[in-house]
C-alpha positions in Angstrom: 0.0 0.0 0.0 3.0 2.3 0.5 1.8 3.3 4.0 4.4 3.6 6.7 4.2 1.1 9.6 2.3 2.5 12.6 3.7 2.9 16.1 2.5 -0.5 17.3 3.8 -2.0 14.0 7.3 -0.6 14.6 7.4 -2.4 18.0 6.2 -5.6 16.3 8.9 -5.3 13.7 11.6 -4.9 16.4 10.2 -7.8 18.5 9.2 -10.3 15.8 10.7 -9.6 12.4 11.7 -7.5 9.4 9.9 -5.4 6.9 8.3 -7.4 4.0 10.9 -6.3 1.4 13.8 -7.4 3.6 12.0 -10.7 4.4 11.7 -11.4 0.7 15.4 -10.9 -0.1 17.3 -11.6 3.1 19.7 -14.6 2.8 22.3 -13.7 5.4 21.8 -12.7 9.0 24.0 -12.5 12.1 21.8 -11.1 14.9 19.0 -13.1 16.5 15.7 -11.3 17.3 16.7 -11.1 20.9 20.0 -9.5 20.0 18.2 -6.9 17.9 15.9 -6.2 20.8 18.9 -5.8 23.2 20.8 -3.4 20.9 17.6 -1.4 20.4 17.0 -1.1 24.1 20.6 -0.2 24.9 20.4 2.5 22.2 17.3 3.9 23.8 19.0 3.9 27.2 22.0 5.7 25.7 19.8 8.4 24.3 17.8 8.8 27.5 20.6 8.6 30.0 23.7 9.9 28.2 22.1 12.0 25.4 23.7 13.7 22.4 25.4 17.1 21.9 23.6 19.4 19.3 25.2 22.8 18.9 22.0 24.3 17.3 19.7 26.6 19.2 16.6 26.0 17.0 17.0 22.2 17.2 17.5 22.3 20.9 14.2 24.3 21.3 12.4 21.8 19.1 13.6 18.9 21.2 12.6 20.7 24.4 9.1 21.4 23.0 8.7 17.7 22.1 9.4 16.4 25.6 13.2 15.9 25.6 15.4 16.9 28.5 17.6 19.8 27.1 20.6 21.3 28.8 20.9 24.5 26.8 24.2 25.8 28.2 25.9 22.5 27.4 23.8 21.9 24.2 23.0 18.4 25.4 19.8 16.6 24.6 18.5 13.5 26.4 15.8 11.9 24.2 13.0 9.8 25.8 12.2 6.5 24.2 8.6 7.5 23.3 9.9 10.5 21.3 12.3 8.2 19.4 9.5 5.8 18.6 7.2 8.5 17.5 9.8 9.9 15.1 10.6 6.4 13.8 6.9 5.9 13.2 6.4 9.1 11.1 9.7 9.0 9.1 9.4 8.4 5.4 10.6 4.8 4.7 10.5 4.8 0.8 11.9 7.2 -1.6 13.4 7.6 -5.1 16.0 9.9 -6.5 16.1 10.7 -10.2 18.7 11.7 -12.7 18.5 14.5 -15.2 17.0 11.7 -17.3 14.0 10.7 -15.2 14.3 7.1 -16.3 17.6 6.9 -14.5 16.7 6.4 -10.8 17.7 4.8 -7.5 14.8 3.4 -5.4 15.0 2.9 -1.7 12.8 0.8 0.6 11.4 -1.4 -2.1 14.0 -4.3 -2.2 16.3 -2.8 -4.8 20.1 -2.6 -4.6 21.9 0.7 -5.4 25.6 1.5 -5.8 27.3 4.9 -5.6 30.8 6.1 -6.0 32.4 8.3 -3.4 30.9 11.7 -2.9 34.3 13.4 -2.7 37.9 12.9 -1.6 40.6 15.5 -1.0 43.2 13.6 -3.2 43.2 11.9 -6.5 45.4 9.1 -7.8 45.8 9.0 -11.6 47.8 5.8 -11.9 48.4 2.7 -9.8 51.3 3.2 -7.4 51.5 6.8 -8.6 51.7 10.0 -6.5 48.6 11.7 -5.1 47.5 15.2 -6.0 44.8 17.5 -4.8 41.5 16.8 -6.5 40.0 19.3 -8.9 36.8 20.3 -10.5 38.0 18.7 -13.8 38.1 15.4 -11.8 34.4 15.9 -10.9 33.5 16.1 -14.6 35.7 13.1 -15.3 34.1 11.0 -12.5 30.6 12.0 -13.5 31.2 11.0 -17.2 33.0 7.8 -16.1 30.2 6.6 -13.8 27.6 7.6 -16.4 29.2 4.8 -18.5 29.2 2.2 -15.7 26.0 0.2 -15.8 26.0 -0.8 -12.1 26.9 2.6 -10.6 23.4 4.1 -10.6 24.3 7.1 -8.3 27.6 8.7 -9.5 29.5 10.5 -6.8 31.7 13.5 -7.4 34.7 11.5 -6.2 36.5 14.9 -5.9 36.4 17.7 -3.3 37.9 20.4 -5.6 40.8 22.0 -3.8 40.9 25.1 -6.0 37.3 26.2 -5.1 36.5 27.9 -1.7 34.4 25.7 0.5 31.7 28.3 0.8 30.4 27.6 -2.7 32.3 24.4 -3.7 29.3 22.2 -3.5 27.4 24.6 -5.9 30.1 24.2 -8.5 30.3 20.5 -8.0 26.6 20.0 -8.4 26.4 22.1 -11.6 29.4 20.2 -13.1 27.9 16.8 -12.3 24.5 17.7 -13.9 26.4 18.7 -17.1 28.2 15.3 -17.2 25.8 12.6 -16.1 22.2 11.8 -16.7 21.9 9.8 -13.5 21.1 10.9 -9.9 24.1 12.4 -8.2 25.9 12.3 -4.8 28.2 15.0 -3.4 29.0 16.7 -0.1 26.6 19.5 1.0 28.4 22.3 2.9 26.1 24.6 4.8 22.7 26.2 4.8 23.7 29.2 2.7 25.1 27.1 -0.2 22.2 24.7 0.2 19.9 27.6 -0.8 21.6 27.8 -4.2 21.5 24.0 -4.6 17.7 24.1 -4.1 17.4 26.8 -6.8 19.5 24.6 -9.2 17.1 21.7 -8.5 14.1 23.9 -9.2 15.6 25.2 -12.4 16.5 21.6 -13.5 12.9 20.4 -13.0 11.1 23.5 -14.0 9.2 24.1 -10.8 9.4 23.7 -7.1 6.7 21.0 -7.1 8.6 18.9 -9.7 11.9 19.4 -7.9 10.3 17.9 -4.8 8.6 15.1 -6.7 11.8 14.2 -8.6 14.8 14.8 -6.2 18.1 14.5 -8.0 20.3 14.1 -4.8 20.2 14.1 -1.1 22.2 15.7 1.8 24.1 13.3 4.0 23.8 13.8 7.8 26.9 12.4 9.5 26.9 12.5 13.3 30.3 12.8 14.9 31.0 9.8 17.1 30.6 9.5 20.0 27.2 11.1 20.3 27.7 14.6 18.7 26.2 16.3 15.7 27.7 19.1 13.5 26.0 22.5 13.4 26.1 22.7 9.6 24.9 19.2 9.1 21.7 20.0 11.1 21.3 23.6 9.9 21.3 22.8 6.2 18.4 20.4 6.6 16.1 23.3 7.4 16.8 24.4 3.8 16.6 21.0 2.1 13.3 20.4 3.9 11.8 22.9 1.5 11.9 20.1 -1.1 11.5 17.3 1.5 14.8 15.8 0.3 15.6 12.4 1.8 18.3 12.2 4.4 20.8 9.3 4.8 22.0 9.3 8.4 25.4 7.7 8.8 27.7 8.0 11.8 31.2 6.5 11.2 31.7 5.2 14.8 35.1 3.4 15.1 35.2 0.4 17.4 37.8 1.0 20.1 38.4 4.7 19.2 35.1 6.6 19.0 32.9 3.7 20.1 33.3 0.8 22.6 36.0 -1.8 21.7 33.3 -4.5 21.2 31.2 -5.3 18.2 28.0 -5.2 20.3 28.8 -1.9 22.0 29.7 -0.3 18.6 26.4 -1.5 17.1 24.5 -0.1 20.1 26.1 3.4 19.9 25.9 3.6 16.1 22.3 2.7 16.3 21.7 5.4 19.0 23.3 8.0 16.9 21.2 7.1 13.9 18.0 7.2 15.9 19.0 10.6 17.2 19.4 11.7 13.6 16.0 10.3 12.7 14.5 12.5 15.5 16.3 15.6 14.1 14.8 15.1 10.6 11.3 14.5 11.9 11.4 17.6 14.2 12.4 19.7 11.2 9.7 18.2 8.9 7.5 15.3 9.9 7.5 12.6 7.3 10.9 13.5 5.9 12.3 10.3 4.2 15.4 8.9 5.8 17.9 6.1 5.1 19.6 4.2 7.9 23.3 4.6 7.4 24.9 1.8 9.4 28.5 2.6 8.4 30.5 1.9 11.6 34.0 0.5 11.2 36.7 -1.1 13.4 39.9 0.8 14.4 43.3 -0.8 13.8 45.3 -0.7 17.0 48.5 -1.5 15.1 48.3 1.1 12.3 46.1 3.6 14.2 43.9 3.8 11.2 40.2 3.0 10.5 39.7 -0.4 8.9 37.7 -0.2 5.7 37.2 -3.9 5.0 38.3 -6.4 7.6 36.1 -9.3 8.7 34.5 -6.9 11.3 33.2 -4.8 8.4 31.3 -7.8 7.0 29.8 -8.4 10.4 28.9 -4.7 10.8 27.4 -4.6 7.3 25.0 -7.5 8.0 24.2 -6.6 11.5 23.4 -2.9 10.7 21.2 -4.0 7.8 19.2 -6.2 10.2 18.9 -3.3 12.7 17.8 -0.8 10.0 15.3 -3.3 8.5 13.9 -4.0 11.9 12.7 -0.4 11.9 11.3 -0.7 8.4 13.9 1.7 7.0 16.0 1.5 3.9 19.6 0.8 4.8 23.0 2.2 3.6 26.2 0.2 4.5 29.9 0.6 3.8 30.8 -2.6 2.1 32.6 -3.4 -1.2 35.5 -1.2 0.0 39.2 -2.0 0.4 42.1 -1.1 2.5 44.4 -1.7 -0.5 45.8 1.2 -2.5 45.7 -0.8 -5.8 43.4 -3.1 -7.7 45.1 -6.3 -6.4 44.2 -9.6 -4.8 43.6 -7.9 -1.4 41.2 -5.4 -3.0 39.3 -8.2 -4.7 39.1 -10.3 -1.5 38.0 -7.5 0.8 35.6 -5.8 -1.6 34.1 -9.1 -2.8 33.4 -10.8 0.6 32.0 -7.7 2.3 29.8 -6.7 -0.7 28.5 -10.2 -1.1 27.5 -10.5 2.5 25.9 -7.0 2.5 23.9 -7.7 -0.6 22.7 -11.1 0.8 21.6 -9.3 4.0 19.3 -7.1 2.0 20.8 -3.6 2.2 19.5 -0.9 -0.2 22.7 0.8 -1.0 26.4 0.1 -0.9 28.6 3.1 -0.7 31.5 5.1 -1.7 33.1 3.0 -4.4 36.3 4.2 -6.0 38.4 5.0 -2.9 42.1 4.1 -2.8 42.7 2.7 0.7 41.0 4.3 3.7 39.9 7.7 2.4 43.4 8.2 1.0 42.3 9.3 -2.5 39.9 8.6 -5.3 41.0 6.1 -8.0 39.2 5.2 -11.2 41.3 2.0 -11.3 39.8 0.8 -8.0 36.4 1.8 -9.2 36.9 -0.3 -12.3 37.7 -3.3 -10.2 34.8 -2.7 -7.9 32.4 -2.4 -10.8 33.5 -5.9 -11.9 32.9 -7.2 -8.4 29.4 -5.6 -8.3 28.6 -7.3 -11.6 29.7 -10.6 -10.1 27.7 -10.2 -6.9 24.6 -9.0 -8.8 24.8 -12.2 -10.8 24.8 -14.3 -7.6 21.6 -12.4 -6.5 19.7 -13.1 -9.7 16.3 -14.8 -9.9 16.7 -18.5 -10.9 14.3 -19.8 -13.5 12.7 -23.1 -12.4 10.2 -23.4 -15.3 9.8 -26.8 -17.0 11.9 -25.6 -19.9 14.7 -24.5 -17.5 14.6 -27.8 -15.6 15.3 -29.4 -18.9 13.8 -32.8 -18.6 13.1 -33.0 -22.3 16.6 -32.1 -23.4 18.1 -34.4 -20.8 16.0 -37.2 -22.2 16.9 -36.3 -25.7 20.7 -36.2 -25.1 20.7 -39.3 -22.9 23.6 -41.0 -21.0 27.0 -40.2 -22.4 25.8 -37.4 -24.7 26.6 -33.7 -24.9 24.5 -30.6 -24.5 26.9 -28.2 -26.4 25.1 -28.5 -29.7 21.5 -28.5 -28.6 19.0 -25.7 -29.3 18.2 -25.7 -25.6 21.8 -24.6 -24.9 21.8 -21.9 -27.6 18.5 -20.5 -26.2 19.6 -20.4 -22.6 23.3 -19.9 -22.0 23.5 -16.2 -22.5 21.0 -15.5 -19.7 22.3 -18.3 -17.4 26.0 -17.5 -17.5 27.8 -14.4 -16.3 30.5 -13.2 -18.6 33.3 -11.1 -17.0 34.9 -8.0 -18.5 38.1 -8.2 -16.5 38.5 -11.6 -14.8 40.8 -14.0 -16.7 39.4 -17.4 -17.9 41.7 -18.1 -20.7 43.8 -21.2 -21.4 47.3 -20.7 -20.1 49.0 -20.3 -23.5 46.3 -17.9 -24.7 46.9 -15.9 -21.5 50.6 -15.8 -22.2 50.1 -14.9 -25.9 47.8 -12.0 -24.9 50.5 -10.5 -22.7 50.1 -12.4 -19.4 48.2 -9.5 -17.9 47.4 -9.2 -14.3 44.1 -7.8 -12.9 45.8 -4.5 -12.3 46.9 -4.4 -16.0 43.3 -5.2 -17.1 41.8 -2.6 -14.8 44.1 0.1 -16.1 43.4 -0.8 -19.8 39.7 -0.9 -19.2 39.7 2.4 -17.4 41.6 4.0 -20.3 39.1 2.5 -22.8 
């Protein structure tokens, strides 16, 4: 029906199961229903007993008017469970963003999988093992055109945070450049409320009217709480502007296990969940019904290198567990999987991106984020994105619907060929193999001598050649 679950329905989902779209597609789970309940209850206790810091006067007043306990001098809000549940109940749980071409779209909350490239990095790597340089506006144009040509990237990201443009209007230039270079919906970093006003005007100009700009949003702002338990002023403030078009809001804290969150998987899940729920409350107190996406993008922290871990086994666990948490609330879910700690398109990158992405997809997440990063936010790399696109294609093939019709089961052709025969020359094979087989663009399946004769290329070689093509 498209209706949002009611208050009692939300409680039922948490206690007994997942939303119908997740139930239909979920193949992988980690948390039991009791563990989901315990994480949820711990998160509510964190919000009520510890609270969150919000350096925004208007937001503090709205929380106070809604029944929260607000310490105005210290900008601290303690949120009661009933307010959290009311906000969860009224939050929009399905939405779609559209490209300049309205047929190019990304749908959330309806059992679809979406893939985006990184919204912006400070550095850019042109070649594998090459030096980094500051990213530029030309790189934004390149990234947009590049992703426009990649079938499985349906939300191109800017991939560049242009160094030469002042931050005050950088996002305006980025948005305009992306709209000129891709027909798909776009993703980039919003900056503040003042620049968001110009972004809204661009969206209205793109669609021809404010009503159509609201009906066919081309992008969304990303609200990123600062773990542990804080929110940025600009991240909150700009939502008052984007609420004019009711733009959807992914809420994604990047809590790091052992650094900005407890040094346990369970504790990190509970804190991350609390921060997301606080973000949901912010959106609903600005505009009831504002669509949200549950961004469960927590990570582990490497005590040896003192760096965030993009794609260890903990990330596979976080991806599945946070998908289960978000779906228990009936929300679309965004997770950080398909990434790599490697700086090049090598075996490590393939292992890390492939395993985490496959588990996240099987768990039923709606979007898999920030493809095209070299290492842990070290730079943007089209070579890495090329490898990840091949991995996405592979994973998508594993998630396909299997045909179990009489023709597909093949009793007649098995009977016709009989014991000791071959199926290679049958009409049945000719009619079916193209849709039953996945054909890679980059993976090597050649005979050994054919591989030698073709130059004995590595995956890195093929990624570089395909990127240039």
